[in-house]
N, CA, C and O of each residue as an XYZ file, in Angstrom:
344
protein
N     235.178     66.604    -70.285
C     235.788     66.176    -71.521
C     236.442     64.810    -71.303
O     237.139     64.587    -70.313
N     236.201     63.914    -72.241
C     236.701     62.556    -72.117
C     237.928     62.410    -72.998
O     237.929     62.816    -74.160
N     238.973     61.823    -72.427
C     240.192     61.571    -73.189
C     240.098     60.174    -73.797
O     239.899     59.195    -73.079
N     240.238     60.083    -75.113
C     240.209     58.808    -75.819
C     241.582     58.579    -76.423
O     242.097     59.418    -77.163
N     242.165     57.442    -76.103
C     243.455     57.110    -76.692
C     243.271     56.872    -78.193
O     242.284     56.258    -78.598
N     244.203     57.347    -79.022
C     243.997     57.269    -80.470
C     243.974     55.853    -81.035
O     243.332     55.630    -82.062
N     244.636     54.899    -80.419
C     244.660     53.534    -80.964
C     243.818     52.559    -80.158
O     243.946     51.347    -80.332
N     242.968     53.057    -79.290
C     242.061     52.196    -78.542
C     240.807     51.981    -79.382
O     239.759     52.574    -79.124
N     240.933     51.121    -80.391
C     239.862     50.921    -81.356
C     238.629     50.285    -80.732
O     237.510     50.558    -81.166
N     238.813     49.445    -79.724
C     237.660     48.836    -79.071
C     236.782     49.910    -78.438
O     235.560     49.873    -78.582
N     237.383     50.854    -77.748
C     236.598     51.926    -77.129
C     235.953     52.814    -78.192
O     234.789     53.192    -78.063
N     236.701     53.144    -79.233
C     236.176     54.048    -80.260
C     235.005     53.416    -80.996
O     233.948     54.037    -81.114
N     235.170     52.191    -81.494
C     234.123     51.572    -82.297
C     232.961     51.063    -81.455
O     231.799     51.274    -81.802
N     233.271     50.398    -80.360
C     232.208     49.755    -79.589
C     231.485     50.759    -78.700
O     230.265     50.890    -78.791
N     232.196     51.453    -77.862
C     231.538     52.321    -76.888
C     231.070     53.638    -77.487
O     229.960     54.082    -77.196
N     231.877     54.260    -78.304
C     231.514     55.574    -78.829
C     230.509     55.498    -79.979
O     229.538     56.255    -79.996
N     230.728     54.600    -80.933
C     229.869     54.556    -82.108
C     228.626     53.685    -81.922
O     227.522     54.106    -82.265
N     228.794     52.487    -81.387
C     227.675     51.550    -81.319
C     226.962     51.576    -79.970
O     225.741     51.426    -79.928
N     227.664     51.757    -78.898
C     227.036     51.779    -77.584
C     227.210     50.498    -76.800
O     227.399     50.547    -75.584
N     227.153     49.349    -77.460
C     227.372     48.069    -76.777
C     227.962     47.084    -77.776
O     227.952     47.320    -78.984
N     228.475     45.982    -77.254
C     229.128     44.988    -78.098
C     228.128     44.306    -79.032
O     228.467     44.015    -80.179
N     226.897     44.044    -78.563
C     225.906     43.381    -79.406
C     225.532     44.254    -80.597
O     225.442     43.769    -81.725
N     225.317     45.523    -80.348
C     224.965     46.436    -81.437
C     226.124     46.553    -82.418
O     225.913     46.613    -83.629
N     227.346     46.585    -81.897
C     228.509     46.651    -82.779
C     228.591     45.440    -83.693
O     228.890     45.592    -84.877
N     228.332     44.236    -83.175
C     228.362     43.035    -84.006
C     227.361     43.133    -85.141
O     227.704     42.863    -86.292
N     226.127     43.515    -84.835
C     225.106     43.580    -85.874
C     225.384     44.689    -86.877
O     225.133     44.514    -88.069
N     225.892     45.815    -86.425
C     226.230     46.901    -87.349
C     227.382     46.492    -88.256
O     227.365     46.786    -89.452
N     228.383     45.816    -87.696
C     229.527     45.390    -88.500
C     229.121     44.350    -89.546
O     229.554     44.428    -90.696
N     228.297     43.382    -89.157
C     227.850     42.377    -90.117
C     226.973     43.015    -91.186
O     227.079     42.664    -92.361
N     226.108     43.947    -90.796
C     225.286     44.631    -91.788
C     226.156     45.439    -92.748
O     225.863     45.507    -93.942
N     227.222     46.049    -92.234
C     228.140     46.791    -93.098
C     228.874     45.860    -94.055
O     229.031     46.183    -95.232
N     229.326     44.704    -93.561
C     229.961     43.724    -94.437
C     228.993     43.264    -95.517
O     229.368     43.146    -96.683
N     227.747     43.003    -95.129
C     226.746     42.544    -96.102
C     226.473     43.625    -97.136
O     226.332     43.324    -98.321
N     226.399     44.878    -96.705
C     226.174     45.963    -97.657
C     227.337     46.075    -98.643
O     227.121     46.200    -99.848
N     228.574     46.029    -98.130
C     229.731     46.131    -99.018
C     229.794     44.968   -100.006
O     230.104     45.155   -101.183
N     229.495     43.766    -99.513
C     229.521     42.598   -100.396
C     228.439     42.692   -101.463
O     228.674     42.341   -102.620
N     227.264     43.160   -101.085
C     226.180     43.288   -102.065
C     226.443     44.442   -103.028
O     226.151     44.340   -104.219
N     226.989     45.528   -102.517
C     227.233     46.711   -103.358
C     228.274     46.423   -104.435
O     228.118     46.835   -105.584
N     229.336     45.714   -104.058
C     230.395     45.408   -105.008
C     230.233     44.038   -105.657
O     231.133     43.564   -106.350
N     229.078     43.401   -105.430
C     228.732     42.112   -106.030
C     229.840     41.077   -105.847
O     230.311     40.461   -106.803
N     230.238     40.911   -104.595
C     231.265     39.918   -104.280
C     230.646     38.525   -104.300
O     229.469     38.363   -103.975
N     231.423     37.533   -104.676
C     230.918     36.152   -104.599
C     230.660     35.753   -103.144
O     231.189     36.359   -102.212
N     229.844     34.730   -102.980
C     229.501     34.273   -101.634
C     230.731     33.831   -100.845
O     230.797     34.029    -99.632
N     231.699     33.236   -101.530
C     232.890     32.757   -100.833
C     233.679     33.910   -100.231
O     234.220     33.782    -99.133
N     233.752     35.019   -100.926
C     234.484     36.180   -100.412
C     233.777     36.737    -99.188
O     234.420     37.079    -98.195
N     232.448     36.828    -99.257
C     231.697     37.323    -98.111
C     231.864     36.405    -96.908
O     232.043     36.882    -95.787
N     231.806     35.100    -97.126
C     231.968     34.165    -96.017
C     233.369     34.240    -95.422
O     233.530     34.070    -94.213
N     234.380     34.490    -96.240
C     235.734     34.647    -95.704
C     235.841     35.921    -94.866
O     236.500     35.923    -93.826
N     235.195     37.009    -95.312
C     235.198     38.243    -94.523
C     234.531     38.024    -93.168
O     235.037     38.482    -92.143
N     233.401     37.327    -93.163
C     232.696     37.060    -91.913
C     233.509     36.109    -91.037
O     233.529     36.263    -89.816
N     234.177     35.131    -91.643
C     234.989     34.191    -90.859
C     236.152     34.911    -90.175
O     236.452     34.637    -89.013
N     236.796     35.812    -90.877
C     237.891     36.576    -90.259
C     237.347     37.471    -89.147
O     237.983     37.615    -88.102
N     236.185     38.070    -89.362
C     235.559     38.896    -88.328
C     235.248     38.054    -87.094
O     235.458     38.507    -85.969
N     234.750     36.836    -87.292
C     234.439     35.967    -86.158
C     235.711     35.572    -85.416
O     235.713     35.505    -84.187
N     236.781     35.311    -86.142
C     238.039     34.970    -85.478
C     238.541     36.133    -84.618
O     239.053     35.920    -83.519
N     238.396     37.341    -85.113
C     238.824     38.496    -84.334
C     237.940     38.718    -83.109
O     238.430     39.136    -82.060
N     236.661     38.445    -83.232
C     235.718     38.724    -82.154
C     235.452     37.534    -81.245
O     234.634     37.633    -80.330
N     236.120     36.417    -81.473
C     235.848     35.199    -80.714
C     236.165     35.333    -79.233
O     235.590     34.615    -78.414
N     237.050     36.221    -78.880
C     237.392     36.350    -77.461
C     236.309     37.071    -76.664
O     236.320     37.027    -75.434
N     235.373     37.735    -77.345
C     234.347     38.487    -76.645
C     233.077     37.687    -76.376
O     232.432     37.896    -75.349
N     232.701     36.771    -77.277
C     231.453     36.041    -77.130
C     231.644     34.576    -77.482
O     232.640     34.183    -78.089
N     230.664     33.784    -77.085
C     230.748     32.350    -77.334
C     230.481     32.046    -78.804
O     230.020     32.904    -79.557
N     230.773     30.837    -79.189
C     230.649     30.422    -80.582
C     229.200     30.414    -81.049
O     228.927     30.756    -82.199
N     228.270     30.034    -80.189
C     226.868     29.963    -80.599
C     226.316     31.341    -80.931
O     225.549     31.491    -81.882
N     226.696     32.328    -80.167
C     226.251     33.688    -80.443
C     226.834     34.176    -81.767
O     226.150     34.849    -82.539
N     228.075     33.845    -82.026
C     228.694     34.260    -83.278
C     228.083     33.544    -84.482
O     227.989     34.126    -85.563
N     227.672     32.296    -84.309
C     226.998     31.602    -85.407
C     225.657     32.248    -85.730
O     225.261     32.310    -86.894
N     224.964     32.727    -84.714
C     223.721     33.452    -84.950
C     223.989     34.723    -85.751
O     223.216     35.077    -86.641
N     225.073     35.399    -85.436
C     225.423     36.615    -86.158
C     225.767     36.291    -87.617
O     225.448     37.073    -88.512
N     226.404     35.164    -87.860
C     226.704     34.761    -89.243
C     225.408     34.542    -90.017
O     225.293     34.965    -91.167
N     224.451     33.896    -89.404
C     223.177     33.678    -90.092
C     222.464     34.991    -90.378
O     221.874     35.153    -91.446
N     222.508     35.914    -89.455
C     221.907     37.231    -89.680
C     222.655     37.951    -90.800
O     222.033     38.606    -91.637
N     223.971     37.838    -90.823
C     224.766     38.453    -91.880
C     224.447     37.875    -93.253
O     224.366     38.617    -94.232
N     224.267     36.570    -93.335
C     223.894     35.959    -94.609
C     222.519     36.434    -95.063
O     222.287     36.638    -96.255
N     221.612     36.606    -94.109
C     220.294     37.125    -94.449
C     220.399     38.556    -94.987
O     219.776     38.886    -95.996
N     221.190     39.412    -94.311
C     221.398     40.777    -94.787
C     221.991     40.772    -96.197
O     221.567     41.542    -97.058
N     222.960     39.913    -96.423
C     223.602     39.836    -97.740
C     222.590     39.415    -98.804
O     222.567     39.982    -99.897
N     221.755     38.427    -98.492
C     220.776     37.962    -99.455
C     219.781     39.069    -99.789
O     219.453     39.281   -100.956
N     219.302     39.773    -98.768
C     218.329     40.837    -99.009
C     218.963     41.992    -99.770
O     218.375     42.505   -100.723
N     220.149     42.404    -99.360
C     220.798     43.548   -100.023
C     221.245     43.221   -101.443
O     221.309     44.116   -102.286
N     221.550     41.973   -101.721
C     221.965     41.628   -103.074
C     220.801     41.619   -104.049
O     221.017     41.688   -105.259
N     219.573     41.534   -103.554
C     218.400     41.552   -104.414
C     217.970     42.959   -104.785
O     217.173     43.128   -105.707
N     218.474     43.975   -104.093
C     218.142     45.352   -104.416
C     218.900     45.731   -105.674
O     220.114     45.541   -105.743
N     218.210     46.260   -106.666
C     218.913     46.594   -107.914
C     219.924     47.712   -107.710
O     219.730     48.613   -106.894
N     220.999     47.629   -108.466
C     222.047     48.630   -108.384
C     221.556     49.937   -109.015
O     220.995     49.935   -110.111
N     221.773     51.046   -108.313
C     221.314     52.350   -108.829
C     222.448     53.109   -109.440
O     222.254     54.224   -109.925
């Protein structure tokens, strides 16, 4: 049995749910893109959400890797926003 500290969010989100830091980044950006598309947020709001996420995650990876994730997130947002609301 593994003991997980209740406020160790890095271990809970990254190791337990996603498995690695790279997968966590892509899952988080895809989740942000889904929420932005679902609630029809303006592009500026989505970019601010991604910018805050990048500021929080900047200590883990270099800037170039994070810029790639932003581009992938914008692609997810564009694709998900084209799906009609059900």
